[in-house]
N, C-alpha and C positions, 0 to 999 in steps of 0.2 A: 504494500500500500504506500501511496505517496503522501507523506505527512507535510511536505513543503508545498504541495499543490492544493487545489480546491477540495474541500471547503476550509481546512484547518489553516493553511498557509503558515505553518510553524516556522519560526526562525531557527537558526542552527542551535542556539541555546535552548529553545523550547523543545526541539527534537531530542537533544541530548538529555534533557530532564525526563522526557517520556521513556526513552530507552533505558536510562539508568534506573528509573523507578520500576520498570518491568523486570529488569535483571535482578533487582533487590527482593522481589516477591517470591514467596513459596507458593505452592499450589493452593493452600488454604486461603491465602490472601487474594490470589488471583480470582478464585471462584467467588469470594465475597464481593469483589469489585463489580460484579455483574448484576448486583441486586440493588434496587431502589425500594426502600421500605417506607411505609406510612409513619411519619413521625408521631402522630397522635395515637398510634396503636400500642405504644410501649411507654412504660414509666421512664423517666429521664435516665435513671441508673442503668436500666436494661438497654436503652438506646445507646448510651455511651459504651457499654460492653459489646454490643453488636459492632460498633464502629472500631473499637480497639482490638477485640479478640477475633472477630470474624472478618474484618476488613471490608465491611459494607461500604459500597461506593457512592450511594446517593440516598437522600432523604427527601420525601415530598411532604409538604405541610398544608393542612387545611387551615382556613382563616382563624387567627387568634390575634389578640392585641399585639401591636408592634413591639412593645416593651417585653412581653412574654416571649415572643419569637426571638428577640435579640438575646435574651438570657439562655434560651435553649441552644441557639446556634453557637454561642460562645462555649458552652459546655461540651458539645459534641465535636466542635472544631478542635478543641484542646485535646480530645481523645483520639483524633485521627492522625495516623502517620502519613497517609496520602490525603491531600485536600479533598473535601467532599463536594459533590454537586448538590446544591440546595434548590429544590424544585417547587413549583406551585402552578396551579391552573389559573394563570392570569388571562382569562377569557373575557372578562367583563370590566377590567380595571384593577387597581391595586387591591380591591376588596377580595379578589381571588386568593390572595396570600395573607392579608392581614385584615382583621375585622374592622379596624379604624381607618382603612383605606377608602378610596373612592370607588363606588359602584357606578361606573361610567355609563355603560349600556351593554346589552348583549350584541352579538355580531350582526344579527339581522336588523336591529335598530340602527346600527352604524351604517349598514348598507342602504337602508331606507332613507337615511339623511341625504344620500346622493351628493356628497360633498367630500372631495379629497381632503380638504382641511380637517373635517371631522374625523375621517379615518386615520389621518396622521396623528392628530391630537389624542385620539383614543389609544393608539399604540404608544405614544410618548408618556401618557399617564401610567399605562401598564409598566413600562420600562422604568420610569422615574421612581414610582412608589415601590415596585418590586426590588430594584437595586438598592434603594435606600433602606429597605428592610433586611437586606442580606441575601435575597433570592438571586441566583445567577442563571437559572434555567427555567423557562416557562413552557408548559405543555400547551402551547398555542402558537399560531392561530389554528382554528378548525378550518380545514379546506375541503370538507365534504360539500356535496351539492344537494340541495333540498329538492330532489326530483320527485319524491313521493311525499305528499303532504300528510300521509298517515304515519310516516316514520316518527316514532316517539322520541328519538334522540337528536336528529339533525335540527329541524324546526328552527327556533330562534338562535341556536348555537352556530348556525352557518351564516355565510354572507349571501345566501339566497339560492335561487334555482337556476341562475344563468352562469355558466362557466366563466365567461369573460368578467363578470362582476366579481365573482369569487376570487379570481386570479388578481384582479386589480387591487382589491382591498388587502389580499394576502401579501402582495408585493409591498404595499405601503407599510403594513405591520412589520414584515420581515426587515425592511430597511431601518425603520425607527428602532426596533428592538436590538438588532445586532450591531448597528452603528453606536449604540449606547454601551454595548458590552453585555447585554442580556441575550443569552442563547435561546433562539426560537426552536420549537419542535412542532412541525406541522403534523396534523392527524386527521383522519384515521386511515392510513393506506390499507388496501387499495381504493378505499372510498366508501363511506356510508351515505345513505340517503336514497338508495334505489329500493331497498327492501322496506317492508312495513314492520319488520320484527326488530327486536332489541337484542343486540349482541351481548348485553350484560347477562342475558338469560340463556342464550344458546347461540351457536354460530349462525350468523346471518349471511345474506348473499348479495353481492353486487353482480347482477345477472346481465349486464350489458354485453353485447357482442364485442369481441376484441378490438375491432377498429373503432367502434363507438367509444369504448373506454379510452382509447388512445387520443381521441379528439376531445375528450372532456376531462376526466380525472387525470389521465396520463399527461395531457397538455399542461395542466396546472402544476403537477409535480415536476415535470421536466423544466418548466420555466423557473420555478423556485430553486431547483437544484442548480441550474445554470447561474442563478443569481447569488449563490453562496450559502444556501440553507445548510445549517450545521447538523440538524438531527430530524429524524422522522419517527413518529409513533405508528406502529402497525396495529390494526384492529383484528379482532377475531371474526373476520369477514372473508368468506370464500369468494373467489372470482373464477368460476369454472372455465370460461372461455380462454382466459390467459393461461391458466394452469394446464389445461389439456393441450393448448398450443405449444407450450414449452416442453411438455412431456406427453407425447401422444399415447404412451402406454397407460395413462391414467384413464379410468372410467369416472363417470360423474360421482359415484359414491366414494371414490378414492380422494376426491378433492378436499384439501385441508384449508382451514382458515389461514389468512396471511401470516399470523403469528407463529405458525408451525410449518409454513410452506416454503420449501427450498425453491420451488418454481417461481414464486412471487418475490421472495426476498433476494435470493441470489440471481435468479434468472431475469426478473423484470426490474426490480428496484436498483440492484447493483449493476447488472449487465446492460439491460436495454436503456435505462434512464441515466446510468453513469454516476450513481450516488456513492460517494466515498466517505460520507459522514457517519454519525452514530445512528444505529437503528435500535429503538427500544420497543418492547411490546406494550400494549395496553395492559391494564391490570390483570394479572393471572389468577385473581380470585373470581373473575367473571365466569358465568356459565358457558360463554362462547369458547373459552379456553379449556375449562375443566371437562366439558362434555365431548370435546373433540378426540381425546386420547387419554389413556391411563396416565395419571399425573407423574408417576416415577419415570415414565418415558417422555412425557411432554416437556418437563423442565429442561433436560439436556437437549432434547430434539429441537426446541426453539432456538437455542444457541447454534446448534449444528446447522440449522436451516439458513442462518444468516443474521439473526438478531444478536445484538451486542449487550443488551441489558434487559432484565426482567423486572417488571413493576409489580409490587405488592405480592404478598405470599399468604396462603391460607395458614401455613405454619412455617416461619422463616427457617427454623432449624431443620425441619423435615425437608424443605426445598433445597437447602444447602447440601444436605446429605444426598438427595437425589441427583444434584448436579455433579457432586464428587463421585458418586457411584457410576454416573454416565461416562466419566473419564476412564474408569476401571473396566467397564464392560464393553467399551467401544462405541457407544452411542454418540460420544463427543470426542473428537481428537484434541490432543494437546496443541496442535498447530492452530486449530480453529479457536481454542480458548485464548491463546496468546494474541491472535488477531483481534478478538473481541476486546480483550483487556487493553490492547494498544489503542483502540479507538476511544475507549472510555478515558484513558489517560490523555489522549490528544485533546478531547473535549475539555478536560480539566485544565490543560495548558492554556487553552483559549479563555477559560473562565478566570484564570489568574491574571489576565491582562488588566491594565488600568481601565476604570469605568469613566464614562462621560455622561453623567446624569442630566437629562434634559430639564430645562426650566419649564414649569407648567403652570397653568391657571385652571386647575382641574374643575372647580365648581362652575366657573364661567363657561368652560368648554362643554361640560356635561349638560348644562341648561340649553346651550345653543344646539347641541346634537339632538336633545329631546324635542325641541321645537321643530327642527327640520325633519325629524323622523316621523312625527305624527302625520298620518296619511288618511285622507278621506277616500275610502274605497268605494263607497256607494252613497248616493244621496238623490234618489229619484223623486223625492218630495220637496226638494229645495229647503231643507230645514236648517242647514248650516249657513251662517252662525246661529247658535242656539239663543235666540233673543225673542222677546215679546211674550214671555210666559210669566204667570203670576205665582206658580207653585211647581214643585217637583216631586215626583214619586221615584225614588231610587231603588233599584233592584240590584243587589250585588250577588254575583255567582262566584262561588269559591270563597277564599279567605277575605274577610272584611278589612284586613290590613295588607299593605304592600310589603315587598320583601325587606325594605328598610324600616318597617314598623309604622309607617305613616298611615293614618286612618283615612280610608277612601271616602267615607261619608263627609268627614270634615273638609277634605280637599275639595270635593264637588260643591259643597254648600258655599265655601269661601269663593271659589272661582266663578260660579254662576250667580251668586248673590240672591238665591231664592229660598223661601221656606221649604224645607226638605223633609219628606216622610221616608224613613228607611223601611221599606216594605218587608213584612214578614208573612209569607204565604200561609203558614200554619195557623196564624191568628186571624186570617181572613175568611169570609164566607162567600159562597157563590153569588154572583150578581151579574146583571146584564149591563149593556152599554148605556142604558138610559140614566143610570145613576152616576155616570162619570162626571166629575166636576169640570167646569169650564176653565180654560186657561192653564191646564196642567200638562206638563211634559213628563212622559215616562222615559227614564233613562236606565238602561241596563249596562252595568259595568261587569265585564267578565275578567276575573283574576284567576285563571286556570293555567298556570305554567306547566310545561312538559317536564318530565324528569325520568332518569333511568329507573328501570324496574317497573315503570308505570306504562303499561303496554298501549294505552290509548288515552287521548284526552278528548272527551266528548262532553257536551253539556248534559248533565243529569238534572232535569227539571224537578221541581218539588214533587214529592210523593203524594201530596194533596192536590190532585187534579191538575198538576203542572200550572198552578196559579201564578207562578213567577214568570211564565211565558207571556210576553206582551201580545195577547191575542186580539185586542181590539185596535189593530193598527189602522182600520178604516174609519174609526170614530175618534181616535185620540192620537196626537203626534207621539211617536216613539223613536228612540235612537239607541244604538248599541255601541259601546266602546270596549275594545279588548285591550287590556294593559299587558297581556302576555301572549298567549297562543294566537296567531293571526288567522286561524282557519275556522272560525266559529260559524261562518255562513253555511257550512254543511248542516248545522242544527238549527239555524235561524234564517233560512233562505229568503223568507218573505219580508224580513225587516228592511225598511226602505232607506235608512241612514245607518251607515256602519263605518267606524273609525278604528284604525289600528295604531296603538301606541308602542307596542313591542316589548318594552322593558318595564317590569313591574316595580318601579321605584318613583318617588317624588323627585322632581328636579331639585338639585342642590340649592340650599339657601345660604345666606351669609354666615349664620352660626357654624354650619358645617364647613364652609370655606375657611373660616378662621382656625378651626380646630385642625383641619388637614394641613393648612399652611404651617402651623406649629409642629405638626408631626413629621413633615417632610421638608426640612430646610433645603434650600437650593444649594447645590454643589456643582462644581465644574472641575473636570480634570482634563489634561491635554488629550486631544484625540489621538488614537493610534492610526498609523497608516493602514489603509485597506486597499485591496486590489480593485482594479476596474471590473465592472460587471458586464456580463453578457446576458442575453435572453431577457430583454426588457419586457417581453410580452406585448399584447395588443395595445395600441395607443388609444383606441376609442373606448368610451364608456357606455355600457348598456344602461337602460333605465333600471331603477331599483328593483331587484327581483321580488321583494316582498310585496310591492304594490300590485303585482299581478298574480299574487299567490294566495288569495283569500279563500280558496276552496270552492267546492261545488255550490252553485246557486248564485255566484257573484255576478253582478252586473258588469259587463265588459265595456262600459263607457269609459272615456278618459277620466282620470282622476289625478289628484295632486296633493302635496302637503297642505295642511290647513292654512298655512300662511298665504297661500295663493290658490285660487280655484280654477286654474287652467294649466294644461300641459299638453304636449303633442300626443295624439293617440298612439297606441301601440298594440301589438297582438297579444293573444292570451298566453299565460304562462303554461309551461309543460305540466300536464296533470297525468296521473296514472290512469 
């Protein structure tokens, strides 16, 4: 492998450090380097022991206060002979790593803003707050394509349903992150979003024909690899067409998910796409990995197939034993082990470089992105702007508070300035339209985000006669706002006014801004030299994918952000 070439571009001193570190390791420490554990799964003393005694190479952190994370990082860094990779899912802002960071937006909200500045600022906030907290590796951006609106995972985690839009936003994220010194990890190769199943539960399928895959997912990965992408996360996702093309001896039932597939990792990602960076699996606790193969075989087989690191363990000591046993029984060669460890060390050499933390105005930028992302999908009754009403009936579907704890009813009442009735269907009685009060607006706010292990997000109306369904749309004005999942028109196709807001948080206010400014002081370090890029990707920008992806029943009339009610018409989004 070429450590001085793309994507590591190691100096002579950095390469020497990698080779010396490799030579200094025994087999126990080498195998430990290939594991990324979940920091919150272990008491601090056990985590220190895993780092010092087993040589664990990386730790991933779920959000906790910045001060608490700093204390933990200092403790385990002191225990590590080889520097650690500190990872977080910075998919939505600094809040992906620290609970007192900025929840900027989900990726679909960023794409819906249709503004390169928003996309760049989003990435800069992720980088600035992640680096300031000690994170040096982010499992983002998500470069899946939301081809199937029924997929429970892609949804708002993606940059949408259009490959060009996904690529453009991913390039902006990659540049901002890696120019700052934060290592990006694109996911989930070979690409989620085609299937309607959840790879957290069982292997899922990217069922595109080989050439169509190359023109969509493959094009995205190739452009990002050419641009200097340092790491890729592979999913527990099968791609039968590519697998059987690379190995004609395979039958359909023989096809393995990418995390275990030599055809996809070594054949496609390394060979065809030319990726020389680090490959990590998605979490090996997921059903998509566990159900594919007996675990004692799966752990060494993933490394043998081409992965360099394994994320999360059902039992870390058991998995370490399985990997070490694989060396003894021939499932994994020592040559392949050394190759994987070398790439882990090369990524750590990159992580040791000086950082250049961007200066940000996170609260201001978040508000701007939220305004631009809000999208009027449908308004066949000309109801927007919501004016001229004397009272409001508010129906909240899902949680009554947003992800950041903000009260939906309070926000709506303040913004619309109307006396507001929070509707409770179980307390209501059946009635006809003659009893409806004049001058009232019925507003439905859907707060139903998607999540892993949640196989479908559909509106489940009240068990009492579905009284929270706005049924009298011919007698009373009614509108619906989704603050999370953008696809609710499949369950409310007759609603005449529908708005997508994408990210279930309240736009930042000045108190939040001041707290975050104190938590993340601006810092600047000299920039490191970086190589010229190639593979800039398409120059044009597609219209926001989410604006055409509201699901079945959507009016296909032109629509636009709420700040302006005109935009050029465009064709329908791809639907399954």
